[in-house]
Each structure stands twice: as structure tokens, then as C-alpha cells.
C-alpha positions, 0 to 999 in steps of 0.5 A: 445821426451817427452818434445816435445810431452808435448809441442805439447799437451799443444799447442793443448789442453791447450793453448787457450782451451776456444777460440771462434771457431764457426762452420762455415756454408757450403760455398755457392758453396758446392757440397751438396748445388748444389744438393738441390733446390735453395729455400732451399740452404740458410738454407742448409748452416746450415746443420752442426749446425743442425746435432750437435743439432740433436746429442745433442738431441739424447744424451739427450734422451738416458740419459733420457731413461737410468735414467728412466730404473733405476726408477729415472727420475731426474738422467736420466734428469741430465745424459741427460743434462750432455751428451748433453751439451758438444755436444752443446758446440762444436758449439762455443768452441770445445776444451773446449767441450772435456775437459768438457766431460772429466770433467763430466766423472771424476765427475760421477765416483767420486761421483757415484750414476749414472746409468752406465748400462754396459757403466762404466766408462761412462754413456750411454749418456756420452759414445755417447756424448764423441764420438760425441765431439771427432769426432767434434773436429777432423773434425775441428783440425789437426790429431795430436789433434785427436791422443791426445784426443784418448790417453787421453780418453784411459788413463782415461778409463784404470786408472778407469777400473784398479782401479775399476776392472770393465768396460773392455767391455766399455773401449774396445768399446770406444777405438775401436769405437773412433779410427774408428770415429777419423780416419774417421773424420781425413780423411774427414777433410784432404780431405776437406782441400785438396779440399779447397787448390786445389780450392784456388790454382785454383782461384790463377792460374785463377787470375794470368792468368787473370792478365797475359792476361790483362798485355799482352793485355795492352802491345800489345796495347802499342806496336801497338800504338807505331807502329801507332805513328812511321808510322804516324810520317813518314806520317805527317813529309813528308807532313809538309816538303812539306808545308814548302818547298812550303811556301818558294818557293811560293813568287818566283812564283809571280812577284813583290809579295807584302810585306804582301804576302812574310811575310805571306808565311814566317810565314807559313814556320816558323810555319811548320818548328816549327811544324815539329821540335816539331813533331820529338821531341815528336814522336821521343821518341817512336822509338826504338834505332834500329828502321830505317825509311823505305826507301819507303813511307808508304803503302796505299790502292794502294799497296793492290794488292801487299799485296794480291800477297804476301799472295797468294804466301804463299798459301792463296787463296784470292779475292778482290772486290772494290765498290764505287768511288775510291778516294784518302783518308787522309794518316792516313786512307789509312795507317790504312786500309792497315794495317788492311787488312794485319793483317786480312790476316795474322791471316787467314794464322796463324789460318785458314791454307788452308782456302780461304779469300775475301777482300772487300773495299767499298768507301762510302759517309761518309768514307771507309768500309773494310770487310775481310772474311775467311772460316774454316780451312781445317784441312790439315795444322796445325794452328800456335799458337799465342797470338791472339792480332792481333784483339787488334791492329786493334781495336787500329787503328780503335779507333784512327780514331773514326771508328767502328769494329766488329770481330767474327766467321761466321756461317760456322766456318770461321771468319769475320772482318768488319771495317768502317773508317769515312772520313770527307767530304771536304767543298766547300770552301776548295775544291775551295781553293785546286783547286786554 
């Protein structure tokens, strides 16, 4: 135990005793700075340094007054400097300041000739300065250092008082006052350390949550893109197969076709088959091993009424409004529009149970408009928890088609999803070719 205690003492108060440890300013988010006007906050960060300097000035003035009462101004000036110097040194080298204060106390007792005025074995300035120094060190060190300083101070005072037979009152006052001051400093330092640890942990938790949300959002986007690729694979593969079959059958529909026409259709068929092969090779990698292609064709807006019937059976009151001239749109637009309405209604069922919804589909000149609005939840049915990434999936589909989407709460507490999917107008030449 003795060996361990001496080792701890050496590590705390001897090893690196003169290390440069400047007193840091208050952090910008300190609770004290939040309570003062903004124009004073930059200067307010240096309040700890100002407090130490003020304490040094008080110690100096006390030493000066103590020397003046004895009629020797030079001695008072010397005592003031001797007491204030260790206090100022705590700003940069706190452990060295403690040893300097102890050395000044020992030197004063050794040479004599100083004014003690009832504070023996310290001067009045040395008494106050030593208390300030120990308190400053304890605020910036572990509790064990405070106990070591207190024991060294008490041992020094006891040895001097025992040898001189004088100074019992000052020693008792130093032991009691320093014990209270160090205990308060250790408690305050521990509280600040605990607050800093809590703040650091909260920051780490917040950072981890942000990373988790970012990873979850990224994974959701990837999953949604995989689903889109699977669905478009089925749609595009179907149409490419039709092109290949029609190109192969076209020459047989013409009597005595010229060789150039047969070669052209053969080239179209070869290109269609090659494109279909590459499509299956590239997009086939996104299929999971347990993925099974749907037996029925991918849904379109023509199947919207069946979707609304399903959600009505689930308890959602939903209405549909279609405006504009209904026409056939590209398969990717039809499929994405259907999935967007499906996801918006699913979100309503999960997050706003008991609410009613309205689906508006608008066929406009430049594309397709979709608007799904639901009212606030009734509160009679508990909402189902969810990650809330359905909006991410809808945005992925809209971005794929270079569309625009807005989603947000309505004034009455409901939710609205508005989407516009652009559709290129067919040129007159292509329309004539399709008719032919």
C-alpha cells in the first residue's frame, strides 16, 4: 500500500509537474454564456482566467496591507508578490504552482522576518493564496490529487507547528477550510466531467443515429431501385420479345418480298434478340435467388379500381377522380403511377388509420398528374410503426422518369402526395408510322 501510494504521488505531483497545461476558456455552448447578451459571449469565455487574476490581485493587496500594518512596506510588497505569483501560475502550470506555493511557505518559515499576523506558519497572503492554488489544481485534476495536496499541506503545517510550538489555530483553519474548498472543487469538477461525458455520449448517439438513418435510407433506395429494375425487366422483355416475333413474321405477310426487305427484318430480329439477351443478362443480376417472375402482367392504371377495392376492404374510405383524356401511356409510366398510388394508400393505412383518402389522376398535355390526399387519423385505431421510407421509394420512381414530387402535411393534419410524370409527345411522323 505504501509503495502504491508513493507511486501515485510521484505520478500525480512529480512526473510532469512543470508540464504546460493552460486553463481552457469556457466552451461556446456553456450554460453561463447562454444567459448573457450575445455581444459579451466572446469575452465571457475568459471568465475563469479573469477570476484567477482577480484572486491574485486580492492576495497581493492582502499581503501589501499585512506588511503595511507592521510598518514595513517592502516586506508587504514582497509578501503580496509571493502570494500572488503561484495563483497566476495556475493559469499555465497548476502542479508547479502548488509546489511554488509550498516552497514559498517553507522559505518564509526558514528565513523568518515576515509578518505572520496570526497565520503562522503562513502569511496572511500566503494562507489565502495557497487555498486558491489548491482549489484551482483540484478543479482541473482527479480527486486523488486533491487528497495528496491536502495531506502534504497538513503535514507541513503539523511539522512546523510541532517544532515551533506555535500556530495551532492557523493550522486548524487551513486544514478545515482547505478540506471544504477541495471537496467543493472535486464535486464541481466531477459534475462538469459527468456533464461533458453525457454531452459526448449524446453527440455520439446522435451521430450514430444519423449514420443509421443514412444507411437505412440508402438501403431503402437500393431496394426500391432493385424492385424497379425487376419490374421494368419484365415490361421491357415482353415488348422486346414482341418486336422480335413481329420482325420474324413480317416477311411472310408480304407476297414475294424483296431481298432487301427480308434482310432488314432479319436485322431487326437479330438486334431485338441480342438486346433481349443483354437485358436479361444485366438486369437479371438484380433478381434474388428466391424471386419468381409474376404470372400476370405488371399492373397499370387500368388496374387502379382493383387496388382501390382492396384498400376499401382493409377499412380505408377512398374516392377516385380522373380528369383529362384517358390514353395509353408508356409501360414504365403506367407501372410507376400504379406503384406510387399503391404506396401512398399503404402509408395512409399504416400512419393514419381511420382517415379517408382521395386519389386524383389527371391526364394532361405533357404527362400525368397524380395526387393522393388523406385526412388526419381518427385516433380510434393505433397507427402501425414504420421506418417511413415509402416516400423514398416514390421519389426514386419519380426521379427515374425525370418527374417532380412534393409530399407533406396538409393544413388539417392530413398528408398529401403530388406527383407529375412527364410523357413525351409522339411526333407526327412516328404517329403516321404507327398507323401504317
